[in-house]
C-alpha angles and dihedrals in degrees: 000000000000117000093268093052088049087051095049089050091052090053090052091049092052091049092049103037106014119135113236112234134170119238129239108232116200093205091057093036089223143057115306110240093199101053132052140168133228104226142193131173131233132003140157126215123194128198127186103218090210088071091066140266108323097236107147117242104194086082136010111273116200093230095174088060092048093053093040090056092051090049088052092052090048092051088071097231136096097217108142092199089067089055092047090052085067090050093253118132101165093118098048094096089060090048090052089061094059097033089229135111089218120074125197103227139171091221092075086065087081094079103009110037109206087338091289095123093250107145111198094187091054089056089055093048093048098046108030094075090054095048106016098171097052109122099208101083093122126149112205124197105175117094119183092202090068099037115113114278091003088064090060090059087062094044089247138129118257123239115255091247133356109253113264093203102044108177146007129206127207118208136178112208097167132020112291092353117118130205124190126196123185131191131218127192094191126022132189095205100196099048106013104040098060089045097049096045089054097046094046092050088052090049090053088054091049091054088052094052091049093047091047091053094044096049104028088233127112110255117188136188118259115174137354115208125187118199113197095198096172140015119350117184156156124234120233091242090058102055099097091048090049089056090053093049095049089056097043124109117260126213138194115287120262125233127252121218119198117195112233108218092161095278112178100173133038093247089063093074126095131192093254090062089073130076134166123215131199097009108170116174143163096251138258122325102181125199133170121252114244110219099219134162123022133136 
């Protein structure tokens, strides 16, 4: 099965076998009696990048928003105004909680660990060409010293929300062919999964462009692997939409083009560098975001 078929099967499994659980709502400071999730634990998805850009076709996926969010994470700051400049407002509800345009997020640790200037992605780009088969090219986002009550023990401020996708791992299995795996502790399967798959596939292509420009050799993407290491679920306000998506027609994946302007680091990319070609889908299936979790 391709990755979208794997995804649709996961939706069916949650509907059939998911455990019903109430949600903690930070605004209520307790579990929400009116909303629940259907939940399963642990799953892996594989996509062969030679089969196209994994942009799901059973519904429209806002791919520009997915890539814009990834570029925002890579920028190393949580300034919501930077995200809005790319016409993406998916984090505004979390910003509304704090009354600030700046969110404290674990995702910024990708390129600026604990605001020390340590760029984990730069370490990979610098060292992978020298030792391509090393298996330790891992970028971690989670930091216990800034996680909720643990942060208090260090006299620090907690992040706004613990990162759902908490690491990615870059691997070279064959000469000049790159694989990327990413790990998620908590996955909204209807809204989050299609977004995350698209943005990490784009991240994989960004690594390839940077490595090609640094080495003068042509690096290409090989495989994208999603590890759902924890809870993956559907919200109770999404179940009708999920039924619609399960029965929707699927189409061949589109292709992604990334403009090569000589980028040598991930922060060199901008949204206009990306374009998708041949994207045929079954239309919009809208659903509201549930602002769960939090301190």
